[in-house]
C-alpha positions, 0 to 999 in steps of 0.5 A: 533437490533431486526431484527439482529436475521434474519441475516444469513451471514455477510461478511468482506472484510478487512482481518487482520482489525477484526481478529488482529485489524488493517490490515498488509501487507501479499504480495509483488509483484513487476512488475519491477526490484528492491531490495525488501528493497529499494522498501520499504524504498521509499515507507514507506518514502511516506506513513510515514506522512499519518494517514491512517491504510494502510499506517501505515501497510505498514510503520511497515512492512518496519520496520520489513522487515529491521530488517529482513534483520538485518539493524535494521535501522527504518530510511527512506529517507525524503519525499518531497512535500507530498500530501494526495489525499482524498480516493486514496492515497498519492504522494511525492517526494522521492530521486528525484522520484516521488512517487505515493501509492494509488488505481487505480483511483489515478494512472488513474487520475495521467495519470499512465497507469495499464498493463494487468499484474498489472490489473490481479494482482489487480483482483486475490487480490481482488478475496481473499478479500485483498486490493491492494495498487499500487505504481508507481515510476517515473510514472511507476508501 
Protein backbone atom coordinates (compact mmCIF):
# COMPACT_ATOMS: atom_id res chain seq x y z
CA UNK A 1 0.00 0.00 0.00
CA UNK A 2 2.87 2.32 0.81
CA UNK A 3 4.31 2.02 -2.70
CA UNK A 4 0.90 2.41 -4.40
CA UNK A 5 1.39 6.18 -4.65
CA UNK A 6 4.08 5.48 -7.29
CA UNK A 7 1.66 3.66 -9.62
CA UNK A 8 1.01 5.68 -12.77
CA UNK A 9 -1.08 3.26 -14.78
CA UNK A 10 -3.34 0.27 -14.11
CA UNK A 11 -4.64 -1.89 -16.99
CA UNK A 12 -7.73 -4.07 -16.67
CA UNK A 13 -8.72 -6.58 -19.33
CA UNK A 14 -12.15 -7.83 -18.29
CA UNK A 15 -14.70 -5.59 -20.02
CA UNK A 16 -17.90 -5.37 -18.00
CA UNK A 17 -16.45 -7.00 -14.90
CA UNK A 18 -15.32 -3.73 -13.35
CA UNK A 19 -17.67 -1.24 -14.95
CA UNK A 20 -20.88 -3.17 -14.35
CA UNK A 21 -19.76 -5.70 -11.78
CA UNK A 22 -20.28 -8.75 -13.96
CA UNK A 23 -19.32 -9.85 -17.47
CA UNK A 24 -21.77 -9.61 -20.35
CA UNK A 25 -22.07 -10.77 -23.94
CA UNK A 26 -21.16 -7.89 -26.27
CA UNK A 27 -20.95 -9.61 -29.67
CA UNK A 28 -21.58 -12.90 -31.42
CA UNK A 29 -19.89 -14.17 -34.57
CA UNK A 30 -21.34 -17.32 -36.14
CA UNK A 31 -19.01 -19.21 -38.47
CA UNK A 32 -21.72 -21.65 -39.62
CA UNK A 33 -25.17 -20.92 -40.98
CA UNK A 34 -27.40 -21.21 -37.92
CA UNK A 35 -30.32 -19.30 -36.43
CA UNK A 36 -29.01 -17.18 -33.55
CA UNK A 37 -31.81 -18.20 -31.17
CA UNK A 38 -31.19 -21.90 -31.85
CA UNK A 39 -27.46 -21.39 -31.32
CA UNK A 40 -27.96 -19.65 -27.97
CA UNK A 41 -30.54 -22.21 -26.89
CA UNK A 42 -27.97 -24.98 -27.32
CA UNK A 43 -25.13 -23.03 -25.75
CA UNK A 44 -27.20 -21.84 -22.78
CA UNK A 45 -28.36 -25.41 -22.18
CA UNK A 46 -24.72 -26.50 -21.96
CA UNK A 47 -23.68 -23.53 -19.82
CA UNK A 48 -26.59 -23.36 -17.38
CA UNK A 49 -24.99 -26.00 -15.15
CA UNK A 50 -21.71 -24.10 -14.92
CA UNK A 51 -20.78 -21.87 -12.00
CA UNK A 52 -18.40 -19.72 -14.10
CA UNK A 53 -19.31 -16.01 -14.41
CA UNK A 54 -18.90 -16.11 -18.21
CA UNK A 55 -21.30 -19.04 -18.41
CA UNK A 56 -23.83 -17.11 -16.35
CA UNK A 57 -23.44 -14.12 -18.72
CA UNK A 58 -24.16 -16.37 -21.72
CA UNK A 59 -27.27 -17.84 -20.08
CA UNK A 60 -28.56 -14.37 -19.18
CA UNK A 61 -27.94 -13.14 -22.72
CA UNK A 62 -29.79 -16.14 -24.16
CA UNK A 63 -32.76 -15.34 -21.92
CA UNK A 64 -32.88 -11.71 -23.10
CA UNK A 65 -32.47 -12.83 -26.71
CA UNK A 66 -35.59 -14.99 -26.32
CA UNK A 67 -37.45 -12.02 -24.87
CA UNK A 68 -36.27 -9.73 -27.70
CA UNK A 69 -37.66 -12.13 -30.29
CA UNK A 70 -40.96 -12.49 -28.50
CA UNK A 71 -40.61 -16.05 -27.29
CA UNK A 72 -40.53 -14.86 -23.68
CA UNK A 73 -39.34 -18.32 -22.76
CA UNK A 74 -36.37 -18.99 -20.52
CA UNK A 75 -36.63 -22.72 -21.12
CA UNK A 76 -33.55 -24.38 -22.53
CA UNK A 77 -33.17 -27.98 -23.66
CA UNK A 78 -31.79 -30.44 -21.15
CA UNK A 79 -28.03 -31.01 -21.24
CA UNK A 80 -26.72 -34.54 -20.81
CA UNK A 81 -23.19 -35.66 -19.93
CA UNK A 82 -22.27 -32.21 -18.60
CA UNK A 83 -18.61 -31.89 -17.70
CA UNK A 84 -16.72 -28.79 -16.57
CA UNK A 85 -13.06 -28.73 -17.60
CA UNK A 86 -11.17 -26.50 -15.17
CA UNK A 87 -9.62 -23.49 -16.89
CA UNK A 88 -11.01 -24.48 -20.29
CA UNK A 89 -14.81 -24.62 -20.47
CA UNK A 90 -17.59 -27.19 -20.56
CA UNK A 91 -18.67 -30.20 -22.58
CA UNK A 92 -22.24 -31.45 -22.86
CA UNK A 93 -24.69 -33.19 -25.14
CA UNK A 94 -27.77 -31.14 -26.01
CA UNK A 95 -30.52 -32.53 -28.26
CA UNK A 96 -28.13 -35.30 -29.41
CA UNK A 97 -25.50 -32.69 -30.38
CA UNK A 98 -22.07 -32.71 -28.79
CA UNK A 99 -21.14 -29.20 -27.60
CA UNK A 100 -17.87 -27.79 -26.38
CA UNK A 101 -17.98 -24.24 -25.01
CA UNK A 102 -14.71 -22.70 -23.92
CA UNK A 103 -11.28 -21.52 -24.86
CA UNK A 104 -8.76 -22.48 -27.53
CA UNK A 105 -7.11 -25.03 -25.22
CA UNK A 106 -10.40 -26.93 -24.83
CA UNK A 107 -10.80 -27.04 -28.59
CA UNK A 108 -7.20 -28.10 -29.16
CA UNK A 109 -7.27 -30.86 -26.54
CA UNK A 110 -10.58 -32.09 -27.98
CA UNK A 111 -9.19 -32.30 -31.51
CA UNK A 112 -11.29 -29.38 -32.81
CA UNK A 113 -9.57 -27.45 -35.59
CA UNK A 114 -9.53 -23.65 -35.28
CA UNK A 115 -9.73 -22.28 -38.84
CA UNK A 116 -7.83 -19.21 -40.02
CA UNK A 117 -11.08 -17.18 -40.00
CA UNK A 118 -11.77 -18.12 -36.39
CA UNK A 119 -8.15 -17.50 -35.42
CA UNK A 120 -8.25 -14.02 -36.98
CA UNK A 121 -11.47 -13.20 -35.14
CA UNK A 122 -9.91 -14.36 -31.86
CA UNK A 123 -6.93 -12.06 -32.41
CA UNK A 124 -9.20 -9.10 -33.16
CA UNK A 125 -11.28 -9.80 -30.06
CA UNK A 126 -8.20 -10.01 -27.85
CA UNK A 127 -6.90 -6.70 -29.25
CA UNK A 128 -9.93 -4.92 -27.81
CA UNK A 129 -9.54 -6.69 -24.44
CA UNK A 130 -12.59 -8.90 -24.79
CA UNK A 131 -12.77 -12.56 -23.81
CA UNK A 132 -13.73 -14.79 -26.71
CA UNK A 133 -15.55 -18.04 -26.08
CA UNK A 134 -15.47 -20.70 -28.75
CA UNK A 135 -18.39 -23.03 -29.38
CA UNK A 136 -18.00 -26.31 -31.23
CA UNK A 137 -21.15 -28.19 -32.21
CA UNK A 138 -20.57 -31.70 -33.52
CA UNK A 139 -16.81 -30.97 -33.59
CA UNK A 140 -17.14 -27.82 -35.74
CA UNK A 141 -16.70 -24.24 -34.57
